[in-house]
KOLMI-234869 format. One record per residue (C-alpha): residue number from 1; y, x, z; residue in three letters. Coordinates in Angstrom, 2 decimals. Example, Ala and Ser with C-alpha at 12.3 -4.5 7.8 and 13.67 -1.06 7.14 Angstrom:
BEGIN
<r><k>1</k><north>-4.50</north><east>12.30</east><up>7.80</up><r>ALA</r></r>
<r><k>2</k><north>-1.06</north><east>13.67</east><up>7.14</up><r>SER</r></r>
***
This chain:
BEGIN
<r><k>1</k><north>2.58</north><east>9.20</east><up>-2.71</up><r>MET</r></r>
<r><k>2</k><north>3.21</north><east>9.92</east><up>0.98</up><r>PRO</r></r>
<r><k>3</k><north>6.23</north><east>12.17</east><up>1.49</up><r>LEU</r></r>
<r><k>4</k><north>4.29</north><east>14.77</east><up>3.48</up><r>ALA</r></r>
<r><k>5</k><north>1.91</north><east>15.26</east><up>0.56</up><r>LEU</r></r>
<r><k>6</k><north>4.81</north><east>15.69</east><up>-1.86</up><r>ILE</r></r>
<r><k>7</k><north>6.34</north><east>18.35</east><up>0.40</up><r>ARG</r></r>
<r><k>8</k><north>3.00</north><east>20.13</east><up>0.68</up><r>ARG</r></r>
<r><k>9</k><north>2.58</north><east>20.07</east><up>-3.11</up><r>GLU</r></r>
<r><k>10</k><north>6.07</north><east>21.55</east><up>-3.52</up><r>VAL</r></r>
<r><k>11</k><north>5.34</north><east>24.36</east><up>-1.06</up><r>LEU</r></r>
<r><k>12</k><north>2.16</north><east>25.29</east><up>-2.95</up><r>GLU</r></r>
<r><k>13</k><north>3.93</north><east>25.86</east><up>-6.27</up><r>GLN</r></r>
<r><k>14</k><north>4.47</north><east>29.39</east><up>-7.57</up><r>LYS</r></r>
<r><k>15</k><north>7.25</north><east>28.36</east><up>-9.97</up><r>GLN</r></r>
<r><k>16</k><north>10.51</north><east>26.72</east><up>-8.99</up><r>LEU</r></r>
<r><k>17</k><north>10.48</north><east>24.46</east><up>-12.06</up><r>ALA</r></r>
<r><k>18</k><north>7.05</north><east>23.09</east><up>-11.16</up><r>VAL</r></r>
<r><k>19</k><north>8.15</north><east>22.48</east><up>-7.56</up><r>ALA</r></r>
<r><k>20</k><north>11.22</north><east>20.59</east><up>-8.80</up><r>MET</r></r>
<r><k>21</k><north>9.12</north><east>18.58</east><up>-11.25</up><r>LYS</r></r>
<r><k>22</k><north>6.85</north><east>17.59</east><up>-8.38</up><r>THR</r></r>
<r><k>23</k><north>9.78</north><east>16.13</east><up>-6.46</up><r>VAL</r></r>
<r><k>24</k><north>11.47</north><east>14.63</east><up>-9.48</up><r>TYR</r></r>
<r><k>25</k><north>8.50</north><east>13.00</east><up>-11.20</up><r>ALA</r></r>
<r><k>26</k><north>6.26</north><east>11.85</east><up>-8.34</up><r>THR</r></r>
<r><k>27</k><north>6.56</north><east>8.25</east><up>-7.16</up><r>GLN</r></r>
<r><k>28</k><north>7.43</north><east>8.25</east><up>-3.46</up><r>LYS</r></r>
<r><k>29</k><north>6.23</north><east>5.98</east><up>-0.65</up><r>SER</r></r>
<r><k>30</k><north>9.78</north><east>5.66</east><up>0.74</up><r>ALA</r></r>
<r><k>31</k><north>13.34</north><east>6.88</east><up>0.27</up><r>SER</r></r>
<r><k>32</k><north>13.91</north><east>10.44</east><up>1.39</up><r>ASN</r></r>
<r><k>33</k><north>15.91</north><east>13.59</east><up>0.80</up><r>ASN</r></r>
<r><k>34</k><north>14.21</north><east>16.81</east><up>-0.29</up><r>ILE</r></r>
<r><k>35</k><north>15.94</north><east>20.12</east><up>-0.95</up><r>ILE</r></r>
<r><k>36</k><north>14.12</north><east>22.61</east><up>-3.17</up><r>VAL</r></r>
<r><k>37</k><north>15.41</north><east>26.17</east><up>-3.19</up><r>SER</r></r>
<r><k>38</k><north>14.52</north><east>29.70</east><up>-4.23</up><r>HIS</r></r>
<r><k>39</k><north>15.21</north><east>33.00</east><up>-2.46</up><r>ALA</r></r>
<r><k>40</k><north>17.38</north><east>34.09</east><up>-5.41</up><r>ASN</r></r>
<r><k>41</k><north>19.94</north><east>31.40</east><up>-4.65</up><r>GLY</r></r>
<r><k>42</k><north>18.99</north><east>28.38</east><up>-6.75</up><r>VAL</r></r>
<r><k>43</k><north>18.93</north><east>25.12</east><up>-4.78</up><r>ALA</r></r>
<r><k>44</k><north>18.98</north><east>21.44</east><up>-5.69</up><r>ILE</r></r>
<r><k>45</k><north>19.11</north><east>18.49</east><up>-3.35</up><r>ASN</r></r>
<r><k>46</k><north>16.96</north><east>15.56</east><up>-4.48</up><r>PHE</r></r>
<r><k>47</k><north>17.79</north><east>12.10</east><up>-3.18</up><r>GLU</r></r>
<r><k>48</k><north>14.60</north><east>10.14</east><up>-3.60</up><r>CYS</r></r>
<r><k>49</k><north>13.97</north><east>6.42</east><up>-3.83</up><r>ALA</r></r>
<r><k>50</k><north>10.39</north><east>5.19</east><up>-4.33</up><r>PRO</r></r>
<r><k>51</k><north>10.69</north><east>5.03</east><up>-8.12</up><r>GLU</r></r>
<r><k>52</k><north>13.74</north><east>7.19</east><up>-8.87</up><r>GLU</r></r>
<r><k>53</k><north>15.08</north><east>10.63</east><up>-8.02</up><r>THR</r></r>
<r><k>54</k><north>18.70</north><east>11.79</east><up>-8.17</up><r>PHE</r></r>
<r><k>55</k><north>20.10</north><east>15.33</east><up>-8.12</up><r>GLN</r></r>
<r><k>56</k><north>22.94</north><east>16.66</east><up>-6.03</up><r>ILE</r></r>
<r><k>57</k><north>24.02</north><east>20.22</east><up>-6.74</up><r>LEU</r></r>
<r><k>58</k><north>25.56</north><east>22.55</east><up>-4.15</up><r>PRO</r></r>
<r><k>59</k><north>29.33</north><east>22.38</east><up>-3.63</up><r>GLU</r></r>
<r><k>60</k><north>30.90</north><east>25.78</east><up>-2.94</up><r>ASP</r></r>
<r><k>61</k><north>27.41</north><east>27.11</east><up>-2.34</up><r>GLY</r></r>
<r><k>62</k><north>26.60</north><east>24.49</east><up>0.32</up><r>LEU</r></r>
<r><k>63</k><north>24.16</north><east>21.62</east><up>0.39</up><r>ILE</r></r>
<r><k>64</k><north>24.95</north><east>19.24</east><up>3.23</up><r>VAL</r></r>
<r><k>65</k><north>23.33</north><east>15.83</east><up>3.49</up><r>HIS</r></r>
<r><k>66</k><north>23.13</north><east>12.97</east><up>5.96</up><r>ALA</r></r>
<r><k>67</k><north>21.15</north><east>9.74</east><up>5.83</up><r>THR</r></r>
<r><k>68</k><north>23.00</north><east>7.76</east><up>3.14</up><r>HIS</r></r>
<r><k>69</k><north>22.76</north><east>8.14</east><up>-0.63</up><r>PHE</r></r>
<r><k>70</k><north>25.51</north><east>10.38</east><up>-2.03</up><r>GLN</r></r>
<r><k>71</k><north>24.63</north><east>10.73</east><up>-5.71</up><r>SER</r></r>
<r><k>72</k><north>27.10</north><east>8.77</east><up>-7.82</up><r>SER</r></r>
<r><k>73</k><north>24.22</north><east>7.71</east><up>-10.07</up><r>VAL</r></r>
<r><k>74</k><north>22.17</north><east>6.50</east><up>-7.10</up><r>ALA</r></r>
<r><k>75</k><north>25.15</north><east>4.58</east><up>-5.73</up><r>LEU</r></r>
<r><k>76</k><north>25.51</north><east>2.67</east><up>-9.00</up><r>THR</r></r>
<r><k>77</k><north>21.80</north><east>1.80</east><up>-9.16</up><r>LYS</r></r>
<r><k>78</k><north>20.68</north><east>1.26</east><up>-5.57</up><r>LEU</r></r>
<r><k>79</k><north>21.78</north><east>-0.76</east><up>-2.56</up><r>LEU</r></r>
<r><k>80</k><north>21.86</north><east>1.66</east><up>0.37</up><r>ASP</r></r>
<r><k>81</k><north>20.62</north><east>-0.63</east><up>3.14</up><r>LYS</r></r>
<r><k>82</k><north>20.54</north><east>2.18</east><up>5.70</up><r>GLY</r></r>
<r><k>83</k><north>24.32</north><east>2.44</east><up>6.08</up><r>VAL</r></r>
<r><k>84</k><north>24.44</north><east>-0.91</east><up>7.88</up><r>ALA</r></r>
<r><k>85</k><north>22.14</north><east>0.52</east><up>10.58</up><r>ASN</r></r>
<r><k>86</k><north>23.48</north><east>4.08</east><up>10.64</up><r>ILE</r></r>
<r><k>87</k><north>27.14</north><east>3.93</east><up>9.56</up><r>PRO</r></r>
<r><k>88</k><north>27.86</north><east>7.31</east><up>11.19</up><r>ASP</r></r>
<r><k>89</k><north>25.92</north><east>8.87</east><up>8.34</up><r>SER</r></r>
<r><k>90</k><north>29.08</north><east>8.42</east><up>6.27</up><r>LEU</r></r>
<r><k>91</k><north>30.91</north><east>11.12</east><up>8.26</up><r>TYR</r></r>
<r><k>92</k><north>28.17</north><east>13.35</east><up>9.69</up><r>ARG</r></r>
<r><k>93</k><north>27.73</north><east>15.32</east><up>6.45</up><r>ASP</r></r>
<r><k>94</k><north>31.51</north><east>15.67</east><up>6.14</up><r>ILE</r></r>
<r><k>95</k><north>31.70</north><east>17.06</east><up>9.68</up><r>ARG</r></r>
<r><k>96</k><north>29.00</north><east>19.67</east><up>9.02</up><r>VAL</r></r>
<r><k>97</k><north>30.54</north><east>20.69</east><up>5.67</up><r>ARG</r></r>
<r><k>98</k><north>33.98</north><east>21.05</east><up>7.29</up><r>ASP</r></r>
<r><k>99</k><north>32.53</north><east>23.21</east><up>10.06</up><r>LEU</r></r>
<r><k>100</k><north>30.62</north><east>25.47</east><up>7.64</up><r>LEU</r></r>
<r><k>101</k><north>33.25</north><east>25.85</east><up>4.91</up><r>LYS</r></r>
<r><k>102</k><north>35.49</north><east>28.34</east><up>6.77</up><r>PRO</r></r>
<r><k>103</k><north>32.47</north><east>30.66</east><up>7.01</up><r>HIS</r></r>
<r><k>104</k><north>31.39</north><east>30.61</east><up>3.35</up><r>LEU</r></r>
<r><k>105</k><north>29.82</north><east>33.93</east><up>2.43</up><r>GLY</r></r>
<r><k>106</k><north>29.05</north><east>34.83</east><up>6.04</up><r>VAL</r></r>
<r><k>107</k><north>27.19</north><east>31.80</east><up>7.41</up><r>ILE</r></r>
<r><k>108</k><north>24.85</north><east>32.89</east><up>10.19</up><r>THR</r></r>
<r><k>109</k><north>22.19</north><east>30.94</east><up>12.10</up><r>PRO</r></r>
<r><k>110</k><north>24.63</north><east>30.68</east><up>15.03</up><r>ASP</r></r>
<r><k>111</k><north>27.30</north><east>29.13</east><up>12.80</up><r>ILE</r></r>
<r><k>112</k><north>24.77</north><east>26.59</east><up>11.53</up><r>VAL</r></r>
<r><k>113</k><north>23.71</north><east>25.80</east><up>15.11</up><r>LYS</r></r>
<r><k>114</k><north>27.33</north><east>25.25</east><up>16.11</up><r>THR</r></r>
<r><k>115</k><north>27.80</north><east>22.83</east><up>13.21</up><r>ALA</r></r>
<r><k>116</k><north>24.61</north><east>20.94</east><up>14.06</up><r>LEU</r></r>
<r><k>117</k><north>25.64</north><east>20.64</east><up>17.71</up><r>PHE</r></r>
<r><k>118</k><north>28.89</north><east>18.90</east><up>16.69</up><r>ASP</r></r>
<r><k>119</k><north>29.55</north><east>16.04</east><up>19.11</up><r>ASP</r></r>
<r><k>120</k><north>32.42</north><east>14.30</east><up>17.29</up><r>PHE</r></r>
<r><k>121</k><north>32.08</north><east>10.55</east><up>18.01</up><r>GLU</r></r>
<r><k>122</k><north>29.23</north><east>11.05</east><up>20.49</up><r>ASP</r></r>
<r><k>123</k><north>26.76</north><east>9.28</east><up>20.72</up><r>PRO</r></r>
<r><k>124</k><north>27.08</north><east>8.65</east><up>16.96</up><r>SER</r></r>
<r><k>125</k><north>27.50</north><east>12.33</east><up>16.23</up><r>SER</r></r>
<r><k>126</k><north>25.71</north><east>15.02</east><up>14.24</up><r>VAL</r></r>
<r><k>127</k><north>24.02</north><east>16.11</east><up>17.47</up><r>CYS</r></r>
<r><k>128</k><north>22.50</north><east>12.81</east><up>18.57</up><r>ARG</r></r>
<r><k>129</k><north>21.49</north><east>12.55</east><up>22.21</up><r>PRO</r></r>
<r><k>130</k><north>18.26</north><east>10.79</east><up>23.18</up><r>PRO</r></r>
<r><k>131</k><north>18.65</north><east>7.02</east><up>23.22</up><r>ARG</r></r>
<r><k>132</k><north>16.47</north><east>5.31</east><up>25.83</up><r>PRO</r></r>
<r><k>133</k><north>17.15</north><east>1.92</east><up>24.24</up><r>SER</r></r>
<r><k>134</k><north>15.37</north><east>2.88</east><up>21.00</up><r>LEU</r></r>
***
């Protein structure tokens, strides 16, 4: 199923469990990452491959994800071909987590913006400038 339709289906659900089942059980058209959360604080990150879905739970109340697979189960079952093309993915999530962690409990939109504008290792940074060559 196209990823946009899965996301739409998730957004239309009245129950968190049904939304999570939609992500978990639906065959996907491509690999992707989808986070499903509830206003009362429950959140699960789903790393999706076309035929499998893997869970990553929050660490210290944070979900931070980049482009590569992080689930230990996914890493034993799948070959992550994307890392060869986007190796900076391996540190971008670490950078954002490290920038957010000191603010646990009081993370504001401005703190998130600061983390997302991180320019460590520019142009292969969290905040990626436009690339005319692409």
